[in-house]
C-alpha positions in Angstrom: -35.1 38.3 -59.0 -37.8 37.1 -61.6 -41.0 34.8 -61.4 -40.2 33.5 -64.8 -37.1 31.2 -66.2 -36.7 28.9 -69.1 -36.5 25.1 -68.0 -35.4 23.1 -70.9 -36.3 25.5 -73.7 -40.0 25.8 -72.0 -40.8 28.9 -69.9 -42.1 28.3 -66.5 -43.5 30.6 -63.5 -42.6 30.2 -60.1 -46.1 30.9 -58.8 -47.7 28.0 -60.4 -45.9 25.6 -58.1 -47.1 24.5 -54.7 -44.4 24.6 -51.8 -44.1 20.8 -52.0 -43.5 21.1 -56.1 -41.2 24.0 -55.9 -38.9 22.1 -53.5 -39.2 19.2 -55.7 -38.1 21.5 -58.6 -35.1 22.6 -56.7 -34.0 19.1 -56.4 -34.3 18.4 -60.1 -30.6 18.1 -61.4 -31.3 16.8 -64.8 -32.9 19.6 -66.0 -31.3 23.2 -66.9 -32.7 26.4 -65.7 -31.9 29.8 -67.5 -33.0 33.4 -66.8 -35.7 34.4 -69.2 -33.9 38.1 -69.5 -30.5 36.8 -70.4 -30.4 33.2 -71.0 -27.6 33.0 -68.0 -28.1 30.0 -65.6 -30.6 30.4 -62.9 -31.1 29.1 -59.5 -34.5 28.6 -57.5 -34.8 30.4 -54.3 -37.6 31.3 -51.6 -37.3 34.6 -49.7 -38.1 34.8 -45.9 -41.6 36.0 -46.7 -42.2 32.9 -49.0 -41.7 34.5 -52.4 -40.7 31.9 -54.8 -38.5 33.3 -57.4 -35.6 32.7 -59.8 -32.3 34.5 -59.6 -29.1 34.7 -61.8 -26.6 32.0 -60.4 -23.9 34.6 -61.1 -24.6 38.3 -60.8 -24.8 39.8 -64.4 -22.6 42.4 -65.7 -25.4 44.1 -67.5 -27.4 46.1 -65.0 -30.5 46.2 -67.4 -30.9 42.4 -66.7 -31.9 43.1 -63.2 -35.3 43.8 -61.5 -33.6 45.6 -58.6 -35.3 48.6 -56.8 -38.1 46.6 -55.6 -38.6 45.8 -51.7 -39.2 42.4 -50.7 -42.8 43.3 -49.6 -43.3 44.5 -53.1 -42.2 41.4 -54.9 -44.1 39.1 -52.4 -47.4 40.9 -53.3 -46.8 40.7 -57.0 -45.9 36.8 -56.4 -49.1 36.3 -54.5 -51.4 38.5 -56.7 -50.0 36.2 -59.6 -50.5 33.0 -57.8 -54.3 33.9 -56.9 -54.8 35.1 -60.6 -53.4 31.8 -62.0 -55.6 29.7 -59.5 -58.5 31.5 -60.8 -57.7 30.6 -64.5 -55.9 33.6 -65.9 -52.8 33.3 -68.0 -50.4 35.6 -65.9 -47.2 37.5 -67.0 -45.1 39.5 -64.8 -43.5 42.6 -65.8 -45.3 42.4 -68.9 -44.5 45.0 -71.5 -46.9 46.7 -73.9 -47.5 49.7 -76.1 -50.4 52.0 -76.8 -51.5 52.5 -80.1 -49.5 55.7 -80.4 -46.5 53.7 -79.4 -46.0 54.8 -75.8 -44.7 51.9 -73.6 -46.0 50.4 -70.5 -44.7 47.8 -68.1 -47.5 46.1 -65.9 -46.4 44.6 -62.4 -49.0 41.7 -63.2 -50.4 41.3 -66.4 -53.5 38.7 -67.0 -55.5 37.2 -69.7 -58.6 35.2 -69.9 -60.7 35.1 -73.0 -60.9 38.7 -74.3 -60.4 40.1 -70.9 -57.2 41.9 -70.4 -56.2 43.3 -67.0 -53.3 44.6 -65.1 -52.5 44.7 -61.3 -50.1 47.5 -60.2 -48.5 47.4 -56.8 -47.3 50.7 -56.0 -45.1 50.3 -52.9 -43.2 53.8 -53.2 -45.1 57.1 -53.2 -46.6 58.2 -56.5 -48.8 61.2 -57.3 -52.3 60.8 -58.4 -51.3 62.7 -61.5 -48.6 60.2 -62.5 -51.1 57.2 -61.8 -53.6 58.7 -63.9 -51.2 59.0 -66.6 -50.2 55.4 -66.6 -53.5 54.5 -66.4 -54.7 56.2 -69.5 -51.9 54.3 -71.2 -53.6 51.1 -70.1 -56.9 52.4 -71.1 -55.7 53.3 -74.6 -54.3 49.7 -74.9 -57.8 48.0 -73.9 -56.3 46.8 -70.4 -58.3 47.4 -67.4 -56.0 48.3 -64.4 -56.3 48.3 -60.7 -53.9 49.7 -58.3 -52.7 48.5 -54.9 -51.4 51.6 -52.9 -49.4 51.2 -50.0 -50.5 52.6 -46.8 -47.8 53.4 -44.0 -48.9 51.2 -41.1 -51.9 49.6 -39.4 -52.6 53.1 -38.0 -53.0 54.5 -41.5 -54.6 51.8 -43.3 -56.1 54.2 -45.6 -53.6 55.2 -48.3 -56.4 56.7 -50.6 -56.2 60.3 -49.3 -55.7 63.6 -51.0 -56.5 63.3 -54.7 -56.5 59.8 -54.4 -59.9 60.1 -52.4 -61.7 61.1 -55.7 -62.5 57.2 -56.4 -63.8 56.8 -60.0 -64.6 53.7 -62.2 -61.8 54.4 -64.6 -59.0 54.7 -61.6 -59.8 51.8 -59.3 -57.4 52.5 -56.5 -57.4 50.4 -53.2 -55.1 50.5 -50.1 -52.9 47.5 -49.3 -50.8 47.2 -45.9 -48.8 44.6 -44.3 -50.7 42.8 -41.7 -49.0 42.1 -38.3 -52.1 41.1 -36.2 -54.1 38.3 -38.0 -52.5 34.9 -38.5 -52.2 33.4 -41.8 -52.9 36.8 -43.6 -49.9 38.6 -44.8 -51.6 41.5 -46.4 -54.8 43.3 -46.1 -56.8 45.6 -48.4 -58.8 48.6 -47.6 -61.3 50.6 -49.2 -63.7 48.4 -50.2 -67.1 49.0 -48.8 -70.0 47.0 -47.5 -73.6 48.2 -47.1 -74.7 48.9 -43.4 -78.4 48.1 -44.1 -80.3 45.2 -45.4 -82.7 47.4 -47.1 -82.6 48.0 -50.8 -82.7 51.7 -50.1 -79.5 53.8 -49.3 -77.6 56.9 -49.6 -74.0 57.7 -49.3 -73.8 57.2 -45.7 -74.9 53.7 -45.8 -71.4 52.4 -46.9 -68.4 51.5 -44.7 -64.9 51.0 -45.7 -63.8 47.6 -44.6 -60.4 45.4 -44.9 -60.1 42.2 -46.8 -57.3 39.7 -47.0 -55.5 40.3 -50.2 -56.4 36.6 -51.7 -60.1 37.4 -50.8 -60.1 40.6 -52.4 -58.4 39.5 -55.7 -60.6 36.7 -55.9 -63.8 39.1 -55.4 -62.5 41.6 -57.9 -61.9 38.9 -60.7 -65.4 37.2 -60.0 -66.9 40.8 -60.4 -68.3 40.7 -56.9 -66.7 44.2 -56.2 -68.8 46.6 -58.2 -68.5 50.2 -58.6 -71.6 52.5 -57.4 -71.6 56.0 -58.7 -73.1 58.8 -56.5 -75.7 59.1 -59.1 -77.2 56.0 -58.0 -76.6 56.7 -54.0 -79.1 59.7 -55.0 -81.7 57.6 -56.9 -84.7 55.8 -55.5 -82.8 52.5 -55.5 -80.2 53.8 -53.0 -82.3 56.0 -50.8 -81.6 56.0 -46.9 -84.1 53.5 -45.4 -85.8 56.0 -42.8 -85.2 59.2 -44.9 -87.7 58.8 -47.6 -89.0 61.7 -49.7 -92.7 61.1 -50.7 -93.9 63.3 -53.8 -97.5 64.7 -53.4 -99.7 66.4 -55.5 -103.4 67.1 -56.3 -106.3 66.4 -58.7 -108.6 69.4 -58.6 -111.9 69.9 -60.2 -115.1 72.3 -60.1 -117.5 72.5 -57.4 -120.6 74.8 -57.3 -121.8 76.2 -54.0 -125.8 75.7 -53.3 -125.9 78.7 -51.2 -123.8 81.5 -53.1 -123.6 79.9 -56.5 -119.8 80.6 -56.5 -117.6 78.1 -58.7 -114.9 76.9 -56.4 -111.8 74.5 -56.8 -112.2 71.5 -54.8 -109.6 68.6 -54.4 -111.1 65.5 -56.0 -108.1 63.3 -55.4 -104.7 63.4 -53.4 -101.9 61.6 -55.4 -98.6 60.2 -53.9 -95.6 58.9 -55.7 -92.8 56.9 -53.9 -89.9 54.8 -55.4 -91.7 55.4 -58.9 -95.0 53.9 -57.7 -98.1 56.1 -57.6 -101.3 55.7 -55.5 -104.5 57.9 -54.7 -107.1 58.3 -52.2 -110.1 60.6 -51.8 -109.5 63.3 -48.9 -111.7 61.3 -46.4 -108.9 59.0 -46.1 -106.2 61.4 -45.8 -104.4 61.6 -42.4 -104.7 64.8 -40.2 -100.9 65.6 -41.4 -102.0 65.0 -44.9 -104.8 67.4 -44.6 -102.5 70.1 -42.8 -100.0 70.0 -45.8 -103.0 70.2 -48.3 -104.2 73.4 -46.4 -100.9 74.9 -45.7 -99.1 74.5 -49.0 -101.7 73.8 -51.9 -104.7 75.6 -50.8 -102.8 79.0 -51.1 -100.8 78.3 -53.9 -104.1 77.1 -56.0 -106.8 79.3 -54.3 -109.2 76.8 -52.9 -110.8 76.6 -49.4 -109.0 74.8 -46.7 -110.5 71.2 -46.3 -112.1 70.9 -42.9 -113.9 68.4 -40.6 -117.6 69.2 -40.3 -120.1 67.4 -38.2 -123.7 66.3 -39.0 -126.2 66.8 -36.2 -128.9 65.2 -38.2 -126.7 62.1 -38.9 -124.6 62.4 -35.9 -121.4 61.8 -37.9 -118.3 63.8 -39.0 -117.1 64.4 -42.5 -114.0 65.8 -44.4 -115.5 68.3 -46.7 -114.2 70.8 -49.6 -115.9 74.0 -48.9 -116.8 77.1 -50.9 -113.9 79.5 -51.6 -116.5 82.5 -51.4 -118.5 81.8 -48.3 -117.1 78.6 -46.7 -120.1 76.5 -47.1 -119.5 72.7 -47.6 -119.5 71.7 -51.2 -118.4 68.1 -51.3 -118.9 65.8 -48.6 -115.7 63.4 -48.0 -114.8 64.3 -51.8 -117.3 61.4 -52.6 -119.0 63.7 -55.5 -116.0 65.7 -56.9 -115.9 65.3 -60.5 -112.7 63.8 -62.0 -113.4 65.0 -65.6 -111.6 68.2 -66.6 -109.4 67.7 -63.8 -106.7 69.9 -63.1 -103.4 68.2 -61.6 -101.3 70.3 -59.4 -97.5 70.7 -59.3 -95.7 68.4 -56.8 -94.2 69.2 -53.3 -92.0 66.9 -51.5 -92.2 65.6 -48.1 -89.3 64.4 -46.5 -89.8 62.1 -43.5 -87.2 62.9 -40.7 -88.6 60.6 -38.1 -91.9 59.0 -37.1 -93.6 62.3 -36.4 -91.6 65.0 -38.3 -91.6 66.0 -41.8 -89.8 68.7 -43.8 -91.5 69.9 -47.0 -89.6 71.2 -50.2 -91.6 72.9 -53.0 -91.0 72.7 -56.7 -87.8 74.2 -57.7 -86.2 74.1 -54.1 -82.5 73.8 -54.1 -81.6 70.6 -52.3 -78.2 69.0 -51.0 -77.5 65.4 -51.5 -79.1 64.2 -48.5 -82.5 65.1 -49.8 -82.1 62.4 -52.4 -85.0 62.3 -54.6 -86.0 63.8 -58.2 -89.1 62.9 -60.2 -89.3 64.2 -63.9 -86.9 67.0 -63.2 -89.4 68.8 -61.3 -87.0 69.4 -58.3 -83.4 70.5 -58.2 -80.6 68.5 -56.5 -77.2 70.1 -55.6 -74.8 67.4 -55.4 -72.0 67.6 -53.3 -70.0 65.1 -55.5 -69.6 64.6 -59.0 -71.6 61.6 -60.7 -68.4 59.7 -61.7 -67.3 59.9 -58.2 -68.6 56.6 -56.2 -67.8 53.6 -54.2 -66.4 50.0 -54.6 -68.9 48.0 -53.0 -68.9 44.1 -52.3 -71.9 42.8 -54.0 -74.1 40.3 -52.5 -74.2 37.1 -54.2 
């Protein structure tokens, strides 16, 4: 069984013909058809699955001239992938042989070129260890060929063949799960382990991705048009891929000096409160801070930097309430609403991190706190992150176009 033969001294491929043209080719009695492997006479056939192929009219005595050992489903997928690639404008060869620069041989199920791009698609219908797959992948890499793997899954109940070592999905070894479809008309095979984003937000973490199934044809077309991209876990843990309602805000203060008019003590006072979120910084005076923000300032910053807690006082004369800095020594108000706090020679504190866990709850992390991957934020290396997964680990995701 082969997908190419020689017709009147010209090499042709079965997957480039429509069914109508294939039938017409079968009825061509004036042309000669010879197998490309041995030049023996060839006949045109169509399998029960719809695979169009060439076969020896007489079984060859030389067993090396046969492509035996592959199941009908394996051959059918190779045929379909080759046909799709051809329709997408690629020059396709099946069972293409090549060599690495060091002389190691490789044979690609499907090999295709377009311009300077060289790709291979391997259909692994029989079990193969992760180590062997990686070894074969390295040969392609050394030869400048980008290869993707379609691994057979056992059944509809087990659509995911990417288990065990294969679950370590990397950009250098694209592996996807393929299974024979028996439930959807017109779709012979489905591909699993491509992911979609569950949110319409621009901020995600690794739990925002769901593995989905795609028809084989749609998968190959998206893969070839670069509509399926690899997103490493490093980007899951960046501000561009942070969970929508799980934002972490960096908070720090600008401190200056204030003199108490009662005792003359020089105290640190909060002249400015700064926030950084999604790499954008904004600042405000203490009078504009919420009750929760003032509580955070008094609980964490005041003790660390030795200034008096910010408090609210009421002027009986003006009949008005104010947020004030106060003297660290005697507690007398120094700066009403932070209006007069000097900003020259201002000291900027280190950051703390506020993780919003809901509408009314937060969790605070101090500098050098060790966080897990759910706490997905880092600014200027001022906070440590413990990643559950390596940066080269990631997801293959459908890109919105």
